[in-house]
C-alpha positions as CSV (number, residue, x, y, z in Angstrom):
1,X,2.8,40.8,27.4
2,X,4.4,38.3,25.1
3,X,1.0,37.4,24.0
4,X,0.4,41.0,22.6
5,X,3.9,41.2,21.1
6,X,3.3,38.7,18.3
7,X,0.1,40.4,16.9
8,X,1.8,43.8,17.2
9,X,4.8,42.5,15.2
10,X,2.5,41.1,12.6
11,X,0.5,44.3,12.4
12,X,3.8,46.2,12.0
13,X,4.7,44.0,9.0
14,X,1.2,44.6,7.5
15,X,1.7,48.4,7.9
16,X,5.2,48.1,6.3
17,X,3.8,46.2,3.4
18,X,1.0,48.8,3.1
19,X,3.5,51.6,3.1
20,X,5.5,49.9,0.3
21,X,2.3,49.3,-1.7
22,X,1.3,53.0,-1.4
23,X,4.8,54.2,-2.4
24,X,4.8,52.0,-5.5
25,X,1.3,53.2,-6.4
26,X,2.4,56.8,-6.0
27,X,5.4,56.2,-8.2
28,X,3.4,54.6,-10.9
29,X,0.5,57.1,-10.9
30,X,2.6,60.2,-11.1
31,X,3.8,59.5,-14.6
32,X,0.3,58.6,-15.6
33,X,-1.0,61.9,-14.3
34,X,1.8,63.8,-16.1
35,X,0.9,62.0,-19.3
36,X,-2.8,62.9,-18.9
37,X,-1.9,66.5,-18.2
38,X,0.2,66.6,-21.4
39,X,-2.7,65.0,-23.4
40,X,-5.2,67.6,-22.0
41,X,-2.8,70.5,-22.9
42,X,-2.4,69.1,-26.5
43,X,-6.1,68.6,-26.9
44,X,-6.8,72.2,-25.8
45,X,-4.2,73.4,-28.4
46,X,-6.0,71.4,-31.1
47,X,-9.4,72.8,-30.1
48,X,-8.0,76.3,-30.3
49,X,-6.8,75.6,-33.8
50,X,-10.2,74.1,-34.7
51,X,-11.8,77.3,-33.4
52,X,-9.6,79.4,-35.6
53,X,-10.4,77.2,-38.6
54,X,-14.1,77.4,-37.9
55,X,-13.9,81.2,-37.6
56,X,-12.0,81.4,-40.9
57,X,-14.6,79.2,-42.6
58,X,-17.4,81.3,-41.3
59,X,-15.7,84.5,-42.6
60,X,-15.2,82.8,-46.0
61,X,-18.8,81.8,-46.1
62,X,-19.9,85.4,-45.4
63,X,-17.6,86.6,-48.1
64,X,-19.0,84.1,-50.6
65,X,-22.5,85.1,-49.7
66,X,-21.6,88.8,-50.2
67,X,-19.9,88.0,-53.5
68,X,-23.0,86.0,-54.7
69,X,-25.3,88.9,-53.9
70,X,-23.0,91.3,-55.7
71,X,-22.8,89.1,-58.8
72,X,-26.6,88.6,-58.7
73,X,-27.2,92.4,-58.6
74,X,-24.6,93.4,-61.1
75,X,-25.1,90.6,-63.7
76,X,-28.6,89.3,-63.0
77,X,-30.5,92.5,-63.6
78,X,-28.9,93.3,-66.9
79,X,-29.4,89.7,-68.0
80,X,-33.1,90.0,-67.3
81,X,-33.2,93.2,-69.3
82,X,-31.4,91.6,-72.2
83,X,-33.7,88.6,-72.1
84,X,-36.7,90.9,-72.1
85,X,-35.3,93.0,-74.9
86,X,-34.5,89.9,-77.0
87,X,-38.0,88.6,-76.5
88,X,-39.4,91.9,-77.6
89,X,-37.2,91.9,-80.7
90,X,-38.3,88.3,-81.6
91,X,-41.9,89.2,-81.2
92,X,-41.4,92.2,-83.4
93,X,-39.8,90.2,-86.2
94,X,-42.6,87.6,-86.0
95,X,-45.1,90.3,-86.5
96,X,-46.2,90.8,-83.0
97,X,-48.8,87.9,-83.0
98,X,-48.6,86.2,-79.7
99,X,-51.9,84.3,-79.7
100,X,-52.6,85.6,-76.3
101,X,-55.7,87.7,-76.4
102,X,-57.2,89.4,-73.5
103,X,-60.3,87.3,-72.6
104,X,-62.3,90.4,-72.0
105,X,-61.6,91.7,-75.5
106,X,-63.6,89.9,-78.1
107,X,-61.6,88.5,-81.0
108,X,-62.5,89.1,-84.7
109,X,-65.9,87.9,-85.4
110,X,-66.3,85.0,-87.9
111,X,-68.8,85.5,-90.6
112,X,-71.9,83.5,-90.0
113,X,-72.8,81.0,-92.6
114,X,-76.3,80.8,-93.6
115,X,-78.6,83.6,-94.3
116,X,-79.5,86.3,-92.0
117,X,-83.2,87.1,-92.2
């Protein structure tokens, strides 16, 4: 029996050391887990803020697009009409000659030189 007592005592010391090691690991990992939990919560808050910012930028982009369409329709069309009118006025003051004849319509005939027989 004495022969078995020595290994059992050594095994008991090993288990005691193992228990101490597990307790120290438990004590050191709990703060780490709490810190990771705080980091995850903070990251989620920041992601929610980024989601709000992205949503606001999307709304602003839609508003700019609508404003651009409004400006184009209210200012663009009158500008085109003014440009067309000013072009017509310039052509009228120049005498209406644009040198753009319809290719199907013959231009004025040049007198032929030489005699016609």
